[in-house]
TORTI-708316 format. One record per residue (C-alpha): z, y, x; chain. Coordinates in steps of 0.05 Angstrom, whole numbers, plus 5000, padded with zeros to 4 digits. Example, Ala and Ser with C-alpha at 12.3 -4.5 7.8 and 13.67 -1.06 7.14 Angstrom:
% residues 2
+------+------+------+--------+
!    z !    y !    x ! chaine !
+------+------+------+--------+
! 5156 ! 4910 ! 5246 !      A !
! 5143 ! 4979 ! 5273 !      A !
+------+------+------+--------+
***
This chain:
% residues 387
+------+------+------+--------+
!    z !    y !    x ! chaine !
+------+------+------+--------+
! 1871 ! 2118 ! 6936 !      A !
! 1945 ! 2124 ! 6949 !      A !
! 1994 ! 2081 ! 6911 !      A !
! 2055 ! 2123 ! 6926 !      A !
! 2103 ! 2134 ! 6869 !      A !
! 2119 ! 2204 ! 6891 !      A !
! 2105 ! 2262 ! 6844 !      A !
! 2034 ! 2288 ! 6849 !      A !
! 2007 ! 2224 ! 6880 !      A !
! 1958 ! 2177 ! 6847 !      A !
! 1949 ! 2102 ! 6837 !      A !
! 1889 ! 2060 ! 6819 !      A !
! 1858 ! 2083 ! 6753 !      A !
! 1867 ! 2025 ! 6705 !      A !
! 1859 ! 2024 ! 6629 !      A !
! 1832 ! 2096 ! 6626 !      A !
! 1757 ! 2084 ! 6615 !      A !
! 1756 ! 2118 ! 6547 !      A !
! 1793 ! 2180 ! 6571 !      A !
! 1749 ! 2186 ! 6633 !      A !
! 1687 ! 2179 ! 6590 !      A !
! 1711 ! 2237 ! 6547 !      A !
! 1722 ! 2282 ! 6607 !      A !
! 1654 ! 2262 ! 6637 !      A !
! 1620 ! 2281 ! 6571 !      A !
! 1654 ! 2348 ! 6572 !      A !
! 1635 ! 2358 ! 6644 !      A !
! 1563 ! 2347 ! 6625 !      A !
! 1571 ! 2399 ! 6571 !      A !
! 1591 ! 2450 ! 6624 !      A !
! 1528 ! 2432 ! 6663 !      A !
! 1489 ! 2453 ! 6601 !      A !
! 1522 ! 2521 ! 6605 !      A !
! 1575 ! 2512 ! 6551 !      A !
! 1648 ! 2529 ! 6565 !      A !
! 1699 ! 2476 ! 6546 !      A !
! 1775 ! 2476 ! 6553 !      A !
! 1817 ! 2412 ! 6550 !      A !
! 1892 ! 2408 ! 6540 !      A !
! 1912 ! 2343 ! 6573 !      A !
! 1982 ! 2323 ! 6553 !      A !
! 2024 ! 2262 ! 6570 !      A !
! 2093 ! 2239 ! 6590 !      A !
! 2115 ! 2244 ! 6662 !      A !
! 2082 ! 2190 ! 6704 !      A !
! 2031 ! 2169 ! 6653 !      A !
! 1973 ! 2183 ! 6701 !      A !
! 1947 ! 2253 ! 6689 !      A !
! 1936 ! 2265 ! 6763 !      A !
! 1901 ! 2198 ! 6772 !      A !
! 1853 ! 2216 ! 6716 !      A !
! 1839 ! 2284 ! 6748 !      A !
! 1827 ! 2250 ! 6815 !      A !
! 1775 ! 2204 ! 6783 !      A !
! 1741 ! 2266 ! 6754 !      A !
! 1725 ! 2288 ! 6825 !      A !
! 1674 ! 2233 ! 6833 !      A !
! 1639 ! 2254 ! 6769 !      A !
! 1637 ! 2326 ! 6792 !      A !
! 1605 ! 2306 ! 6858 !      A !
! 1552 ! 2265 ! 6822 !      A !
! 1535 ! 2324 ! 6777 !      A !
! 1537 ! 2373 ! 6835 !      A !
! 1592 ! 2413 ! 6800 !      A !
! 1643 ! 2452 ! 6840 !      A !
! 1713 ! 2429 ! 6824 !      A !
! 1773 ! 2474 ! 6837 !      A !
! 1843 ! 2447 ! 6828 !      A !
! 1915 ! 2470 ! 6836 !      A !
! 1982 ! 2439 ! 6819 !      A !
! 2036 ! 2485 ! 6793 !      A !
! 2092 ! 2440 ! 6817 !      A !
! 2069 ! 2451 ! 6889 !      A !
! 2049 ! 2524 ! 6887 !      A !
! 2117 ! 2558 ! 6892 !      A !
! 2142 ! 2614 ! 6848 !      A !
! 2103 ! 2673 ! 6876 !      A !
! 2066 ! 2716 ! 6825 !      A !
! 1999 ! 2686 ! 6806 !      A !
! 2014 ! 2627 ! 6851 !      A !
! 1977 ! 2576 ! 6809 !      A !
! 1913 ! 2616 ! 6801 !      A !
! 1916 ! 2640 ! 6873 !      A !
! 1920 ! 2568 ! 6898 !      A !
! 1860 ! 2549 ! 6855 !      A !
! 1814 ! 2609 ! 6867 !      A !
! 1832 ! 2642 ! 6932 !      A !
! 1829 ! 2623 ! 7005 !      A !
! 1886 ! 2660 ! 7038 !      A !
! 1886 ! 2628 ! 7107 !      A !
! 1876 ! 2668 ! 7171 !      A !
! 1803 ! 2685 ! 7183 !      A !
! 1784 ! 2672 ! 7111 !      A !
! 1769 ! 2745 ! 7094 !      A !
! 1696 ! 2740 ! 7118 !      A !
! 1680 ! 2691 ! 7061 !      A !
! 1711 ! 2733 ! 7006 !      A !
! 1675 ! 2777 ! 6956 !      A !
! 1702 ! 2845 ! 6936 !      A !
! 1744 ! 2817 ! 6879 !      A !
! 1775 ! 2763 ! 6922 !      A !
! 1789 ! 2813 ! 6978 !      A !
! 1824 ! 2862 ! 6931 !      A !
! 1864 ! 2805 ! 6900 !      A !
! 1886 ! 2780 ! 6968 !      A !
! 1909 ! 2849 ! 6987 !      A !
! 1948 ! 2857 ! 6922 !      A !
! 1982 ! 2789 ! 6930 !      A !
! 2000 ! 2805 ! 7002 !      A !
! 2031 ! 2871 ! 6979 !      A !
! 2071 ! 2834 ! 6925 !      A !
! 2097 ! 2784 ! 6977 !      A !
! 2118 ! 2841 ! 7022 !      A !
! 2150 ! 2883 ! 6967 !      A !
! 2192 ! 2843 ! 6918 !      A !
! 2200 ! 2904 ! 6872 !      A !
! 2153 ! 2893 ! 6814 !      A !
! 2098 ! 2945 ! 6806 !      A !
! 2071 ! 2942 ! 6735 !      A !
! 2005 ! 2973 ! 6756 !      A !
! 1997 ! 2924 ! 6813 !      A !
! 2010 ! 2864 ! 6767 !      A !
! 1964 ! 2889 ! 6713 !      A !
! 1908 ! 2900 ! 6764 !      A !
! 1917 ! 2830 ! 6793 !      A !
! 1916 ! 2799 ! 6723 !      A !
! 1852 ! 2838 ! 6707 !      A !
! 1819 ! 2814 ! 6771 !      A !
! 1839 ! 2741 ! 6762 !      A !
! 1811 ! 2742 ! 6691 !      A !
! 1746 ! 2773 ! 6717 !      A !
! 1742 ! 2722 ! 6773 !      A !
! 1750 ! 2665 ! 6724 !      A !
! 1698 ! 2694 ! 6676 !      A !
! 1646 ! 2706 ! 6730 !      A !
! 1656 ! 2646 ! 6774 !      A !
! 1603 ! 2606 ! 6736 !      A !
! 1549 ! 2660 ! 6740 !      A !
! 1512 ! 2622 ! 6795 !      A !
! 1528 ! 2549 ! 6777 !      A !
! 1572 ! 2509 ! 6729 !      A !
! 1641 ! 2491 ! 6754 !      A !
! 1706 ! 2457 ! 6734 !      A !
! 1777 ! 2482 ! 6741 !      A !
! 1836 ! 2436 ! 6736 !      A !
! 1906 ! 2467 ! 6732 !      A !
! 1959 ! 2412 ! 6736 !      A !
! 2031 ! 2415 ! 6712 !      A !
! 2022 ! 2481 ! 6676 !      A !
! 2091 ! 2469 ! 6645 !      A !
! 2117 ! 2492 ! 6714 !      A !
! 2067 ! 2549 ! 6724 !      A !
! 2089 ! 2619 ! 6743 !      A !
! 2092 ! 2669 ! 6686 !      A !
! 2037 ! 2716 ! 6712 !      A !
! 1987 ! 2658 ! 6716 !      A !
! 2005 ! 2638 ! 6645 !      A !
! 1994 ! 2710 ! 6623 !      A !
! 1923 ! 2709 ! 6651 !      A !
! 1909 ! 2642 ! 6616 !      A !
! 1935 ! 2672 ! 6551 !      A !
! 1889 ! 2732 ! 6559 !      A !
! 1829 ! 2686 ! 6572 !      A !
! 1845 ! 2645 ! 6509 !      A !
! 1840 ! 2707 ! 6466 !      A !
! 1770 ! 2717 ! 6494 !      A !
! 1746 ! 2646 ! 6484 !      A !
! 1723 ! 2590 ! 6530 !      A !
! 1707 ! 2605 ! 6603 !      A !
! 1630 ! 2607 ! 6608 !      A !
! 1595 ! 2549 ! 6642 !      A !
! 1661 ! 2516 ! 6660 !      A !
! 1704 ! 2457 ! 6642 !      A !
! 1777 ! 2480 ! 6645 !      A !
! 1830 ! 2426 ! 6643 !      A !
! 1903 ! 2444 ! 6635 !      A !
! 1951 ! 2385 ! 6645 !      A !
! 2023 ! 2386 ! 6621 !      A !
! 2083 ! 2346 ! 6600 !      A !
! 2107 ! 2350 ! 6528 !      A !
! 2174 ! 2377 ! 6554 !      A !
! 2202 ! 2423 ! 6578 !      A !
! 2160 ! 2468 ! 6533 !      A !
! 2175 ! 2540 ! 6554 !      A !
! 2161 ! 2594 ! 6502 !      A !
! 2107 ! 2626 ! 6545 !      A !
! 2072 ! 2559 ! 6553 !      A !
! 2076 ! 2546 ! 6478 !      A !
! 2041 ! 2612 ! 6467 !      A !
! 1986 ! 2593 ! 6516 !      A !
! 1976 ! 2525 ! 6483 !      A !
! 1973 ! 2556 ! 6414 !      A !
! 1923 ! 2608 ! 6436 !      A !
! 1877 ! 2558 ! 6468 !      A !
! 1883 ! 2513 ! 6407 !      A !
! 1859 ! 2571 ! 6363 !      A !
! 1803 ! 2583 ! 6413 !      A !
! 1776 ! 2512 ! 6401 !      A !
! 1806 ! 2475 ! 6461 !      A !
! 1802 ! 2399 ! 6458 !      A !
! 1868 ! 2362 ! 6457 !      A !
! 1872 ! 2297 ! 6497 !      A !
! 1936 ! 2257 ! 6497 !      A !
! 1944 ! 2206 ! 6553 !      A !
! 1982 ! 2148 ! 6523 !      A !
! 2018 ! 2091 ! 6559 !      A !
! 1978 ! 2032 ! 6585 !      A !
! 1969 ! 1969 ! 6544 !      A !
! 2009 ! 1907 ! 6567 !      A !
! 1945 ! 1877 ! 6596 !      A !
! 1928 ! 1941 ! 6635 !      A !
! 2001 ! 1945 ! 6659 !      A !
! 1995 ! 1877 ! 6691 !      A !
! 1926 ! 1894 ! 6718 !      A !
! 1954 ! 1956 ! 6752 !      A !
! 2011 ! 1916 ! 6783 !      A !
! 1962 ! 1863 ! 6809 !      A !
! 1918 ! 1916 ! 6840 !      A !
! 1979 ! 1944 ! 6876 !      A !
! 2006 ! 1877 ! 6903 !      A !
! 1937 ! 1848 ! 6917 !      A !
! 1941 ! 1786 ! 6874 !      A !
! 1967 ! 1752 ! 6811 !      A !
! 2039 ! 1767 ! 6792 !      A !
! 2090 ! 1715 ! 6770 !      A !
! 2134 ! 1711 ! 6707 !      A !
! 2196 ! 1745 ! 6735 !      A !
! 2157 ! 1807 ! 6757 !      A !
! 2117 ! 1806 ! 6692 !      A !
! 2183 ! 1808 ! 6654 !      A !
! 2205 ! 1871 ! 6691 !      A !
! 2136 ! 1902 ! 6683 !      A !
! 2142 ! 1892 ! 6608 !      A !
! 2202 ! 1939 ! 6607 !      A !
! 2161 ! 1998 ! 6635 !      A !
! 2130 ! 2014 ! 6568 !      A !
! 2062 ! 2020 ! 6600 !      A !
! 2081 ! 2080 ! 6644 !      A !
! 2039 ! 2075 ! 6708 !      A !
! 2090 ! 2111 ! 6752 !      A !
! 2145 ! 2063 ! 6729 !      A !
! 2098 ! 2005 ! 6744 !      A !
! 2089 ! 2032 ! 6814 !      A !
! 2165 ! 2042 ! 6820 !      A !
! 2177 ! 1970 ! 6801 !      A !
! 2126 ! 1943 ! 6852 !      A !
! 2147 ! 1991 ! 6907 !      A !
! 2222 ! 1977 ! 6899 !      A !
! 2211 ! 1902 ! 6898 !      A !
! 2170 ! 1907 ! 6961 !      A !
! 2217 ! 1955 ! 6998 !      A !
! 2278 ! 1913 ! 6982 !      A !
! 2245 ! 1848 ! 7004 !      A !
! 2249 ! 1819 ! 6933 !      A !
! 2173 ! 1810 ! 6928 !      A !
! 2155 ! 1740 ! 6953 !      A !
! 2092 ! 1698 ! 6953 !      A !
! 2086 ! 1626 ! 6931 !      A !
! 2027 ! 1583 ! 6908 !      A !
! 1982 ! 1644 ! 6909 !      A !
! 2027 ! 1684 ! 6862 !      A !
! 2070 ! 1744 ! 6879 !      A !
! 2137 ! 1746 ! 6843 !      A !
! 2207 ! 1775 ! 6850 !      A !
! 2267 ! 1735 ! 6874 !      A !
! 2339 ! 1749 ! 6854 !      A !
! 2368 ! 1809 ! 6818 !      A !
! 2397 ! 1852 ! 6873 !      A !
! 2334 ! 1894 ! 6877 !      A !
! 2345 ! 1917 ! 6805 !      A !
! 2403 ! 1963 ! 6825 !      A !
! 2361 ! 2008 ! 6870 !      A !
! 2307 ! 2005 ! 6817 !      A !
! 2356 ! 2034 ! 6766 !      A !
! 2370 ! 2092 ! 6813 !      A !
! 2296 ! 2107 ! 6822 !      A !
! 2285 ! 2106 ! 6746 !      A !
! 2344 ! 2152 ! 6732 !      A !
! 2315 ! 2202 ! 6781 !      A !
! 2249 ! 2199 ! 6743 !      A !
! 2280 ! 2225 ! 6679 !      A !
! 2325 ! 2278 ! 6710 !      A !
! 2276 ! 2332 ! 6688 !      A !
! 2302 ! 2323 ! 6616 !      A !
! 2367 ! 2357 ! 6636 !      A !
! 2440 ! 2334 ! 6635 !      A !
! 2453 ! 2344 ! 6561 !      A !
! 2394 ! 2302 ! 6538 !      A !
! 2407 ! 2248 ! 6590 !      A !
! 2481 ! 2244 ! 6571 !      A !
! 2464 ! 2232 ! 6498 !      A !
! 2409 ! 2182 ! 6515 !      A !
! 2459 ! 2146 ! 6560 !      A !
! 2507 ! 2141 ! 6501 !      A !
! 2450 ! 2118 ! 6456 !      A !
! 2433 ! 2063 ! 6506 !      A !
! 2497 ! 2027 ! 6486 !      A !
! 2468 ! 2017 ! 6416 !      A !
! 2409 ! 1978 ! 6444 !      A !
! 2334 ! 1987 ! 6448 !      A !
! 2332 ! 2021 ! 6379 !      A !
! 2385 ! 2059 ! 6340 !      A !
! 2397 ! 2100 ! 6278 !      A !
! 2414 ! 2173 ! 6292 !      A !
! 2471 ! 2172 ! 6242 !      A !
! 2503 ! 2114 ! 6280 !      A !
! 2496 ! 2151 ! 6346 !      A !
! 2527 ! 2213 ! 6315 !      A !
! 2587 ! 2171 ! 6294 !      A !
! 2594 ! 2141 ! 6364 !      A !
! 2593 ! 2208 ! 6399 !      A !
! 2631 ! 2246 ! 6346 !      A !
! 2578 ! 2299 ! 6336 !      A !
! 2540 ! 2323 ! 6274 !      A !
! 2474 ! 2287 ! 6261 !      A !
! 2437 ! 2354 ! 6264 !      A !
! 2464 ! 2369 ! 6334 !      A !
! 2445 ! 2300 ! 6359 !      A !
! 2375 ! 2308 ! 6331 !      A !
! 2366 ! 2376 ! 6364 !      A !
! 2383 ! 2345 ! 6431 !      A !
! 2342 ! 2282 ! 6421 !      A !
! 2280 ! 2321 ! 6401 !      A !
! 2268 ! 2334 ! 6476 !      A !
! 2271 ! 2259 ! 6491 !      A !
! 2225 ! 2247 ! 6433 !      A !
! 2174 ! 2298 ! 6457 !      A !
! 2177 ! 2268 ! 6527 !      A !
! 2162 ! 2198 ! 6502 !      A !
! 2229 ! 2170 ! 6527 !      A !
! 2246 ! 2154 ! 6454 !      A !
! 2198 ! 2145 ! 6396 !      A !
! 2207 ! 2152 ! 6321 !      A !
! 2201 ! 2089 ! 6280 !      A !
! 2218 ! 2104 ! 6207 !      A !
! 2292 ! 2123 ! 6203 !      A !
! 2308 ! 2101 ! 6274 !      A !
! 2291 ! 2118 ! 6345 !      A !
! 2266 ! 2068 ! 6396 !      A !
! 2269 ! 2075 ! 6472 !      A !
! 2197 ! 2078 ! 6496 !      A !
! 2214 ! 2042 ! 6561 !      A !
! 2268 ! 1989 ! 6563 !      A !
! 2270 ! 2000 ! 6638 !      A !
! 2294 ! 2071 ! 6626 !      A !
! 2345 ! 2049 ! 6573 !      A !
! 2372 ! 1996 ! 6621 !      A !
! 2377 ! 2046 ! 6678 !      A !
! 2415 ! 2096 ! 6635 !      A !
! 2461 ! 2041 ! 6609 !      A !
! 2475 ! 2014 ! 6679 !      A !
! 2489 ! 2086 ! 6703 !      A !
! 2548 ! 2094 ! 6655 !      A !
! 2618 ! 2090 ! 6684 !      A !
! 2645 ! 2021 ! 6665 !      A !
! 2706 ! 2051 ! 6629 !      A !
! 2661 ! 2099 ! 6591 !      A !
! 2614 ! 2042 ! 6573 !      A !
! 2671 ! 2000 ! 6545 !      A !
! 2697 ! 2059 ! 6504 !      A !
! 2627 ! 2071 ! 6476 !      A !
! 2620 ! 1998 ! 6456 !      A !
! 2687 ! 2003 ! 6420 !      A !
! 2664 ! 2064 ! 6382 !      A !
! 2597 ! 2031 ! 6367 !      A !
! 2633 ! 1970 ! 6337 !      A !
! 2673 ! 2016 ! 6291 !      A !
! 2613 ! 2058 ! 6271 !      A !
! 2568 ! 1998 ! 6257 !      A !
! 2622 ! 1963 ! 6217 !      A !
! 2629 ! 2026 ! 6174 !      A !
! 2554 ! 2027 ! 6165 !      A !
! 2552 ! 1955 ! 6142 !      A !
! 2520 ! 1923 ! 6203 !      A !
! 2522 ! 1846 ! 6208 !      A !
! 2588 ! 1819 ! 6236 !      A !
! 2555 ! 1787 ! 6296 !      A !
! 2529 ! 1855 ! 6319 !      A !
! 2598 ! 1885 ! 6312 !      A !
! 2629 ! 1827 ! 6349 !      A !
! 2580 ! 1834 ! 6406 !      A !
! 2601 ! 1906 ! 6416 !      A !
! 2675 ! 1887 ! 6413 !      A !
! 2664 ! 1835 ! 6467 !      A !
! 2632 ! 1887 ! 6513 !      A !
! 2689 ! 1935 ! 6499 !      A !
! 2739 ! 1888 ! 6533 !      A !
+------+------+------+--------+
***
């Protein structure tokens, strides 16, 4: 299995036995002729694709056909996600198509050739895709996994919405994977409809500290030392960040072996690691990242009212922006404060601030925290960093 940290790639499946058991049980339900839909949600890099990849082995053992497609790699053509999962559109493939597939292929070819939207053509394609999904299990049970539906084309989402109103797909396990954000209105409608139709909700949470180290050791091929363990602890249990840490240490030559233990040497490799991590959270958008960068000055956890004082914005406006980071798992609510879910991300955002901007933010933080009654040593620490 690949250990690449690139989007869409997988890494060794560690610490996911319970989730895989759940999916295996639902796959067995499909074998018994019952349709089941699963909404699999988790933050970016938490391992949704790795879990789906492990499901392939179970499908082979049960002799279940598994169809998959990933919205992030399908392009923006109409019905791109469903087409990638259900149709073979390569040269010479027409001989293996049924009448529904053939008509769909012709419709999609016509759409590609003529960018002007034909309502009748779109409606007919949606009707045929829905019929194809409904009838695909007539001869044998099957499984359909649609990944990254938060990036799916609108026509594919419209078909999924129509199916939800009719109930589960017969003799099929349908898995829709998604991030908590960005949550487009059309996706929210699909999720709500499937929830009303009885879909199971499965949240993929970060790995435990023990599983985090186990994943790193499987990647490097041996025990890891204290320095590397310290950096791994800042990943918040996100498998992709674990892979990023190991890969960056290896690529920069910072990963060294001694006495049977692999560990990192020096701190120079942490600068390129910061850049990799900042790229991982770019999907949140500039407004959210800017506010999270300002929040990073306050430390691993912060009170929203203090952040509002630092940036000079109303608390309600800060909250509306931070909700996206909260949904993504980058920050987490703990009583009346927010906590960064991954210290590695907080550090990367902090280190990415312009030095002059960072000093100014520390000065504002010292003033805001003094006004809020924070201990003098906390205020003094911010004043020292403002120099």
